[in-house]
KOLNUPA-83981 format. One record per residue (C-alpha): residue number from 0; residue in one letter; x, y, z. Coordinates in steps of 0.001 Angstrom, whole numbers. Example, Ala and Ser with C-alpha at 12.3 -4.5 7.8 and 13.67 -1.06 7.14 Angstrom:
BEGIN
0:A:12300:-4500:7800
1:S:13670:-1060:7140
% end
This chain:
BEGIN
0:X:-1789:-12319:-20881
1:X:-133:-13010:-17532
2:X:-467:-9866:-15371
3:X:3275:-9700:-14592
4:X:4006:-9692:-18323
5:X:1389:-6991:-18778
6:X:3059:-4896:-16068
7:X:6437:-5282:-17762
8:X:4909:-4159:-21050
9:X:3444:-1058:-19374
10:X:6788:-306:-17704
11:X:8694:-522:-20985
12:X:6291:1915:-22607
13:X:6478:4317:-19654
14:X:10281:4143:-19486
15:X:10577:4820:-23217
16:X:8198:7774:-22975
17:X:10040:9207:-19959
18:X:13310:9098:-21884
19:X:11705:10971:-24778
20:X:10697:13935:-22610
21:X:14336:14642:-21720
22:X:15113:16457:-24935
23:X:17072:19293:-23344
24:X:20704:18590:-22436
25:X:22075:21848:-21032
26:X:23032:22770:-18421
27:X:24267:19239:-17775
28:X:24513:19845:-14005
29:X:20712:20121:-14003
30:X:19551:17636:-16634
31:X:22029:14799:-16067
32:X:21008:14233:-12392
33:X:17325:14686:-13324
34:X:17582:12030:-16029
35:X:19529:9758:-13687
36:X:16921:10035:-10920
37:X:14043:9236:-13257
38:X:15782:6462:-15220
39:X:17345:4334:-12467
40:X:14236:2184:-12363
41:X:11154:1912:-10248
42:X:7941:-58:-10394
43:X:6072:2744:-12239
44:X:3061:1874:-10088
45:X:1483:5323:-10304
46:X:1371:5837:-14090
47:X:245:2211:-14453
48:X:-2603:2858:-12009
49:X:-3574:6019:-13886
50:X:-3775:4010:-17118
51:X:-5797:1228:-15500
52:X:-8471:3673:-14325
53:X:-8525:5452:-17674
54:X:-9102:2202:-19575
55:X:-11565:858:-17021
56:X:-13674:4020:-17243
57:X:-13545:3973:-21054
58:X:-11490:7053:-21878
59:X:-12086:8272:-25437
60:X:-8449:8483:-26546
61:X:-6277:5458:-27199
62:X:-4411:5967:-23925
63:X:-3625:8465:-21201
64:X:62:9338:-21525
65:X:1201:12780:-20433
66:X:-776:13025:-17160
67:X:500:9547:-16235
68:X:4103:10567:-16979
69:X:3639:13792:-14986
70:X:2545:11737:-11971
71:X:5658:9562:-12234
72:X:7835:12686:-12419
73:X:6069:14115:-9371
74:X:6765:10869:-7516
75:X:10444:10964:-8500
76:X:10728:14561:-7302
77:X:9481:13480:-3870
78:X:12008:10611:-3802
79:X:14980:12851:-4579
80:X:14096:15282:-1797
81:X:13043:12502:588
82:X:16456:10842:166
83:X:18121:14125:1066
84:X:15985:14604:4174
85:X:16539:10987:5269
86:X:20222:11010:4265
87:X:19748:7712:2369
88:X:22648:6377:295
89:X:20696:4009:-1941
90:X:17576:4307:-4054
91:X:16576:1334:-6210
92:X:19951:-189:-5441
93:X:21767:2805:-6952
94:X:23446:5794:-5345
95:X:20994:8537:-4471
96:X:21336:11796:-6414
97:X:22778:13847:-3552
98:X:25388:11121:-2884
99:X:26372:10645:-6531
100:X:26658:14413:-7036
101:X:26214:16661:-3983
102:X:23493:18103:-1760
103:X:22798:21294:-3708
104:X:22632:19353:-6989
105:X:20120:17000:-5368
106:X:17885:19904:-4318
107:X:18143:21547:-7736
108:X:17434:18367:-9694
109:X:14365:17682:-7535
110:X:13099:21184:-8294
111:X:13781:20591:-11994
112:X:11855:17307:-11999
113:X:8700:18809:-10435
114:X:8875:21734:-12872
115:X:9113:19289:-15753
116:X:6147:17390:-14297
117:X:3933:20455:-14700
118:X:5163:21047:-18235
119:X:4271:17450:-19139
120:X:912:17587:-17288
121:X:-399:20491:-19413
122:X:971:19129:-22694
123:X:-2290:17389:-23554
124:X:-5739:18960:-23115
125:X:-8687:17158:-21551
126:X:-12240:18285:-20880
127:X:-11452:18217:-17146
128:X:-8006:19835:-17436
129:X:-8705:22399:-14684
130:X:-9772:19644:-12264
131:X:-6760:17522:-13247
132:X:-4334:20365:-12497
133:X:-6081:21015:-9157
134:X:-5886:17343:-8098
135:X:-2214:17249:-9113
136:X:-1353:20453:-7209
137:X:-3370:19531:-4122
138:X:-1620:16159:-4129
139:X:1808:17806:-4213
140:X:953:20061:-1261
141:X:-515:17118:653
142:X:2714:15151:201
143:X:4641:18130:1603
144:X:2294:18182:4603
145:X:2893:14471:5142
146:X:6639:14972:4957
147:X:6330:17778:7513
148:X:4513:15438:9924
149:X:7218:12823:9316
150:X:9880:15430:10073
151:X:8044:16498:13238
152:X:7960:12878:14438
153:X:11778:12796:14420
154:X:11871:14924:17574
155:X:8969:13201:19330
156:X:9345:10066:21410
157:X:5688:9054:21449
158:X:3797:8909:18158
159:X:412:7188:18087
160:X:-818:4768:15435
161:X:-3539:7299:14554
162:X:-956:10046:13988
163:X:1146:7686:11881
164:X:-1824:6790:9660
165:X:-2597:10493:9194
166:X:1006:11109:8169
167:X:1163:8307:5576
168:X:-2292:9239:4303
169:X:-739:12573:3309
170:X:2748:11448:2365
171:X:2141:8155:540
172:X:-1566:7549:8
173:X:-2042:10927:-1682
174:X:367:9878:-4434
175:X:-1744:6818:-5202
176:X:-5047:8679:-4894
177:X:-3826:11271:-7434
178:X:-3210:8853:-10358
179:X:-6492:7048:-9675
180:X:-8396:10352:-9707
181:X:-6579:11737:-12728
182:X:-7147:8549:-14704
183:X:-10854:8865:-13914
184:X:-10937:12597:-14727
185:X:-9185:12073:-18059
186:X:-11881:9494:-18875
187:X:-14535:12127:-18021
188:X:-16006:10012:-15226
189:X:-18803:11312:-13007
190:X:-17884:12921:-9664
191:X:-19007:9918:-7614
192:X:-16771:7631:-9699
193:X:-13802:9993:-9231
194:X:-14471:9882:-5471
195:X:-14440:6066:-5531
196:X:-11148:6166:-7437
197:X:-9651:8465:-4794
198:X:-10867:6235:-1949
199:X:-9352:3193:-3650
200:X:-6008:4959:-4140
201:X:-5868:6070:-512
202:X:-6611:2588:832
203:X:-3977:1133:-1470
204:X:-1476:3825:-480
205:X:-1856:3107:3223
206:X:-1191:-580:2581
207:X:1744:307:314
208:X:3512:2378:2993
209:X:3045:-196:5753
210:X:4468:-2778:3335
211:X:7448:-468:2776
212:X:7975:-282:6541
213:X:7959:-4083:6614
214:X:10302:-4517:3667
215:X:12907:-2260:5300
216:X:13556:-4925:7949
217:X:11925:-8084:6560
218:X:12637:-7752:2839
219:X:15552:-8579:553
220:X:17970:-5639:348
221:X:19051:-6630:-3178
222:X:15433:-6493:-4356
223:X:14269:-3582:-2229
224:X:17096:-1341:-3387
225:X:17598:493:-95
226:X:20111:42:2706
227:X:18877:-2803:4924
228:X:17257:-1554:8116
229:X:17782:2114:7228
230:X:14471:3071:8862
231:X:15603:1425:12111
232:X:19088:2958:12142
233:X:17583:6384:11410
234:X:15002:5947:14172
235:X:12113:6611:11799
236:X:8685:6397:13416
237:X:7403:3597:11208
238:X:4376:1436:11995
239:X:6718:-1231:13388
240:X:8607:1287:15546
241:X:5345:2561:17040
242:X:4197:-982:17866
243:X:7607:-1737:19399
244:X:7227:1205:21785
245:X:3758:6:22673
246:X:4336:-3743:23069
247:X:7918:-4459:24173
248:X:8906:-5186:27762
249:X:11123:-2683:29553
250:X:14112:-4993:29149
251:X:13634:-5452:25409
252:X:12822:-1773:25060
253:X:16318:-965:26303
254:X:17855:-3251:23673
255:X:15646:-1720:20999
256:X:16528:1842:22065
257:X:20253:1031:21997
258:X:19978:232:18274
259:X:17099:2285:16831
260:X:18212:5757:15848
261:X:21920:4859:15769
262:X:23254:5366:12258
263:X:26302:3182:12960
264:X:24131:167:13873
265:X:25610:-3032:12467
266:X:23671:-5596:10455
267:X:23920:-7973:13399
268:X:22231:-5370:15604
269:X:19560:-4732:12965
270:X:18865:-8473:12793
271:X:18469:-8330:16587
272:X:15724:-5727:16103
273:X:14083:-7991:13540
274:X:14119:-10841:16091
275:X:12463:-8553:18642
276:X:9810:-7620:16100
277:X:9187:-11324:15511
278:X:9108:-12080:19248
279:X:6284:-9591:19816
280:X:4388:-10452:16651
281:X:5018:-6956:15292
282:X:5826:-8111:11763
283:X:2640:-10183:11691
284:X:592:-7261:13040
285:X:2008:-4964:10354
286:X:1230:-7534:7662
287:X:-2334:-7751:8951
288:X:-2673:-3950:8962
289:X:-1470:-3722:5364
290:X:-3829:-6529:4351
291:X:-6708:-4668:6036
292:X:-6254:-1704:3708
293:X:-5780:-3936:679
294:X:-9108:-5572:1535
295:X:-10675:-2130:1870
296:X:-9389:-1287:-1609
297:X:-10840:-4556:-2919
298:X:-14214:-3699:-1374
299:X:-14188:-316:-3110
300:X:-13535:-2061:-6438
301:X:-16782:-3958:-5966
302:X:-18602:-622:-5525
303:X:-18012:417:-9136
304:X:-21079:129:-11394
305:X:-21530:-3202:-13201
306:X:-20793:-1716:-16627
307:X:-17084:-1337:-15894
308:X:-14579:-4168:-16333
309:X:-12619:-4150:-13063
310:X:-10559:-7265:-13865
311:X:-7286:-5407:-14381
312:X:-7761:-3314:-11249
313:X:-8352:-6489:-9225
314:X:-5195:-8048:-10676
315:X:-3233:-4917:-9823
316:X:-4533:-4964:-6238
317:X:-3605:-8621:-5815
318:X:-120:-7963:-7204
319:X:364:-5099:-4733
320:X:-528:-7394:-1830
321:X:2094:-9933:-2864
322:X:4964:-7594:-3796
323:X:8423:-8351:-2395
324:X:10068:-4979:-3122
% end
């Protein structure tokens, strides 16, 4: 089967299962925004990755369901609160929760989603359940640490590439390392295999975030589902922003500074930033950095023992490299 068709099949199953867990209806002010946030779409990359590792490592049950769904809920919780902190209007081309309702409802629905994630996580017992819960909880705290670094960067003019990588390792890579590890733990894999799964997820997560930075200014807004150039207008210290500060001439730096961090920046001004990124090869450098981590992930795949069929994981990695949104 074509891998894109396989992905769509996995997404349909995940979406159907997510809908089934929302059995409670009241109070509507809690459950309606929660359901909205979870059901407005998404690539479902994390539960898919969890399933890929579980199958690859020959889990005993037919499939891994509830831990994978819990990971997707955890991810959606982070998105709801991230949108509030970044004051974003769009998520997956739909109004964000705090815009569609209000700020306090956004906070509450995020809290509800992460609570539901834990309920779903412990619904099914595995031999390594204690380790699974620990990985899940450590991952949640690590994401919060990453978000704290990101928040700290808002008030700092100079952020290094090393500091940026540390931040996204916590904020983004952790949430790809977690499903890889949990898939392996549910399959009762040995510790060294679980460690390889984590390393793969982290490498993939670093590439994923740099790609997101790229797509904000170089992607298709209709596909990406976020306001075009929102990272630039918010002055977020993305990989591209950091390179701009490092590489641009003083003259171009002034132009860049007059646009970056200005929420009323027009699309014409944002396109001007894109042209500056192109002029200094910043988009190309970011693409190369993302590809570096994808290649690292591919190398880790080749480290798995010969008895495992890594075909699907290789296909998934290749798809991630080529994604447009």
